[in-house]
N, C-alpha and C positions, 0 to 999 in steps of 0.2 A: 448612487443607486440604493434604494431601500431594499434591504435583504429580507425584511419581513420576520426576522428572528433576532433575538437580543444578542448583542456582542458579548464575548467572554470578558469577564472582569475578575479582579482579584477576589471579590466577594463570592463568586460563583464557582470557584475551583479550589482544589487543595493547594495549600502553600508549597513552595519548593522546599526540598530538604535544606537544612541550615548549612550543612557542610558542602564544600565545593566538590565537583565530580572527581573521581579518581583519575590519575593521569592515563591517557590512552597510549597505546604502544606503536601507533603508526609514526614513522619518522619522516614525514613529508614536509614538515614545517621549514626545513632547511632549503627547500626548493621554492619557497614562496617569498614574496616581498615581506619585509618586516611589518607586522600588524595586519596582515591579510586575514580576512574572515571568510572561510570557505562556506559553501552552501550547507555542507554536512560533513561530520566526522564521526566515526564509530566510537563508542564508549567502551574501551577495553582496558583491562588491568591485570592485576595479579591472579585473580581466580581463573581467567581464561588461560593465562600463561602456564599456570600450574597444571591444569588438566591436559593441555596440549603436550607438555613435557612428559606427563604420565603416559599418554598414548604413544608418544615416540619411544619411550623406554620399553613399552610392552611389545612393540612391533606390530600391533593391530592398527595400522594407519589407513587401511583401505575401507572397503564397504562391508566389513564385518567387525563387530566389536560391541561392547556393552553399552556405549554411550548412544548408539543409534536408537535402540529401543527405549532407553531412558529418556532421551530427548523427545521422542514421539509421544510417550506416555505423559510426560510432564506438560508438554505444550497443549496436547489435546485436552487434558484435564483443566488446564488454565482457561481454555476457550469454552469449556463446558460441553465437550464432545467425547465420545467413547473411544474413537480410534484415530490414531495419527499415522500418516505414511510419509516419511521423508522422501525428498526428491533432490535432484542435482541443482535445480533453481526454480524460481517462481513460474517461469514460462513452461517448463516441463511439467510442473504440478498442474497447471491449467490444461495442457494438452492431454495429460494422463487422465484427468477428470472427464474431459469431453469424450475421449476415446473409450474409457471404461464404461461410460453410460450408453455406449452403442450408437452415438450420433455419427452421421456420415452423409454421403451424397443424397440430395433431395430434402434434407432436414434444414430447418432454420433455427438460429439461436439469436435472440434479441440482446444486443450489446449496447451500452451507452456510446454516443458519438464522442464524448469527451473522456478519454482514458488513454493510457499507454497502449501502443500498438499490439503488445503481446496478447491482450484480451481478444482481439479479433483474429490474430494469427493462430491462436490455439484452436479456434473453431475451423479456420481455413485448412489447417493441416489435415483434418479428418475428412475433408471433402464436403463438410457441411457449410452452410452459407450464413455469415454474420449479417444481421439486419440491424441498422443503426437507429436507435431511439434518441431523441433530443433529451436534454437534461433540464432539471428544475433550475430556474434562475436564482433561487435563494440558497439551495443546498449544493448546487452544481453537480448533483448525482442524478442517475437515470430517473426520468419522470414517469410515475405509474400510469398516468393518463396516456402518455405516448406509447408505452408498452401495450396497453389495452388496444390502442388504435392499430397497432402493427401485428397483432396476433392473427395468424391464418391457419388453415388446416395443416400446413407444413411446419408450423412452429412446434418445436420439441422442448425448448429450454429457454430460460432467461438467465443472463449473466450480469447481475448488478455488480458495480464496482464501488468500493468505499473510497472515494477520491480524496487524496491528500489527508487521509485519516478521518474523514467525515462519513458517517454511516448513511447508506442509501435507505430509502423508505421501506424497510423490510416487512413490516406488518401488512402494508398494502400490496406489496409485490407477492408475498406469500398467499394472500387471498386470491390474487389473480392466478397464481400457479395452481392452486387447488381447484379453482373454478374451471380451468382449462386443461387439467391433468398434465402440467408441465414440470420438468425438473428445474431446480434452481442451483446454479453454480456460482457461489459467491467468490468474486475476486477481491480478496482481503489483503492483497500484497502490501498495501500501505496502511493497514489499520489494525495491527496487533493490539488487542485490548480495548478497542473502541466498542461501544455498546449502546443498545436501546433498552431503556428500563432495566438495566442490569444484565441483559442477555448479550453476550459478546459476539463480535464479528466472526463470521465463518461457521457459527453453530446454528444459523437460521435455516439455511437451505439444505438441499440434498447432500451437498458436499461443498467444502470451502477450501480455497487455495491461498497460500501465503508465500512471500518471498523473504529470504534472509540475506539479501545483497548487503554490501557494506554500509549502505545509507539507510537501511530500514530500522524500525523501532528496536529490534534485536537482530543480530547478525551472526552468520557463520562464514562470512566472506562471500561465498556463493552458497546457494542452497534454497530449498523450498519445502513445503509441507502441505499435505492434504489432511483435512479432518472430516469425519463423518460419524453418524450414529448407526449406519448401515453396515453390519458385519460382513455381509456378502460382498458389497461394493468395496469395502476395505481390502478384503482378501484378493479380489480381482485386481485392484490397483497394485497391491504388493507383487502379484505374479507378473503383471504386465511391466512393472518397473524393472524386473530382473529377467529380461529377454523372454518373457512368457513361460518361464520354467516353474512348474509346480514344486512346492517345497518338499514334497514327499518323494520326488523322483528326479534325481540329479541328471542334468544334461538331456532331459526330455522336454520338448517344447511343443505344447499343444497349439500354439498360434504364434504369429509374429509379434514380438514384444519390443521393449526398448531397454537401453541401459541408462536409466534415470536415477541411479543410486547416489546417495550422499556418502561421504567417508566418515569413518569413526573419528578422525581428527576434527573435521568440521562439526560433527555432532557434539564433541566434547566442548567446543567453544559455545555451542548452543545451550548445553546444560549449564555452563557457567553464566551465560547471559540470562537464563531464566531466574537466577538468584537476584537479578537487579531490575527485572522488567517493570515492576511496579514503581520503582524509584525513577527509572527512565521516563515513564509516562507522567509521573507527578512533575518531574522537571520540565518536560516538554509542554505540559499544560500551563505551568507557571511562566515559561518563556512566552507562550502565546498571549497570556494575560498581560504580561509586561508590554509587549508590542501594542496590544489593544489600548492599554491605558495611556501609553506615551504618544500614540498616534491619534487618539480620540480628538475629533474636531479638526483634523487636518483636511482641508477641502480637496476632494478628488481621490481620497484613499478610503476604500471600503474593505474592512477585514473580513475574513471568513468567519461566519457565525455558526453556532450550534443550534440545531433544531430542538424543539421541546422534547424532553425525555431522552435526549441523546447525550452520550459522552464521547466527544471527539478526542483523538490522540495527537492531532496536529503534527502528523508526520512531517509535512512542510507547512510552515506558517505562510499563508497565502493571502493575497489582496488583489483588488481590482483598482486600476488606475484610470480615472476619468477626468474630464474637464470639471473644474477649473485648475486641476494640477497642471503646471506649466510644461511638463515633459510628457511625451507619449510613453507607453510601456517600454518600447524598444529603446527609446532615448534614455529612459531611466536605467535600464540594464547596463548600458554603456557608461553612464555617469557614475553609477555605483561602483563599477569595476575600476574606474579611475580613482575612486576613493578607497580602493583595496577592500571592497565588499563584494562578495560573489552573490549572484542571484540566478534565477532561471525563469524563462517564460513558461506559460502553461503549455500543455500538450496541444498539438494541432488536432482539430477534429478528424476522426478516422475517415469520415466520408469526404474529406478533402485530399487524402493521400492517394498517390497514383494507383496502388493496388486495389483500393476500395472506392475510388472517386465515383460519385453518383451524378454529378452535375447539379444537384439540389441539396447543398449542405444544410445541416441542422442549424437553424438560425441562432438559437440560444447558445449552443456549444461554440459556434463561430464567434459570436460576440464576446463570450467569456475568454476564449482562447486569445483573442487579440488584445484583451485588456488585463489579463491575469499575470501576476508575478509571484514567484516563490522566493521568500527571504531566508537568510541563514537560520537553520533550525536545529543545529546539533544539541544534544543534551549536555555537551561539554561547554556550551556558550556560558559566559559569565554575564551577570547583570550589567556590568560595565560595558561589555561588548554590545548587548542589545540596546543600551542607552546610546551608544555611539551610532549605531545604525539608525535609530529613530531620530536622533539629532540631525543626522545627515539628510534624512527624508524631510524633516521639517524645514531645514535650510533650503533644500531644493524647492519646496512648496512656496517659500517666501520670496526666493530670488531666481528660481529657474536654473 
């Protein structure tokens, strides 16, 4: 399949850091077969360990403590926004954003058909209705022309998703939003640091949402963040996050809120992760470039490409599997597992899932979903491991 955009190569990205990644602290390798390469592992080390120990010694281990505000400020500034609001995970961040914007029954929010289910669920939780737009066949993100086609008098917001670390077409989507007086809720759960012309994910729309799950660009184990330039909206999100309790009046609740707070211990991990975020992204882009270089010319494998002016962060290195590759995508997942290499299929289109099934699935999203595979993408991967994965794929291509 012709993606219409150039593949990432060594010449178009920053080189990987010369030194190997710091050891990570998860001890799950003893539960795996020797040589098993997982789809993802967090990059954790001494900085995270030291700050967690400091928090434990202080006793401020719950939802109060200095690292919460520090993490909010540092991450928002990194993304180019004025305000950060931590949450308990990425899904609660999205729900909080939709709720804080006042969306509810009778309202429509346009969501890409190809994304993780949390994007649609966060809309559904409020009583609003997610409307599914098909995606662009080249970028795999929400297609602006499909969004334009779906706008009705009930449309209140657009929720672009930066899928697998690839930026959605934010300039075009923002033009649509301004023309129709719509809010834009960026689901940037998979795209910390991704950018278009230097402007980073999450900072384009009314509000942006991130996840810090263990397999994200940076992690707090579980956790999320909202960023916005709207001070009033930020204050509302903070109040709703804490049971709807205003900061100036303890145990008084103006409305029904939520317990969506992060802990100081998690935030401490986030602060430590911020010291390495640029290096993580450099490493992930170098890993994607190595995959692209070593798999170039393999019939039936099309790697994810960057659009012009975009900087992808390759949360997961992703590819499409087509004829003449001798294995189907599902057969390839099984074959890789037998070689002690983990992988993942693409998400199912949301309009094919029982809660949201329409009977008329989005054709591009459905095609991509059936052909797409995510390959091991940890920043802890060595060049030798990537070469082993690519050699395995080349062998499959030659012999099936």
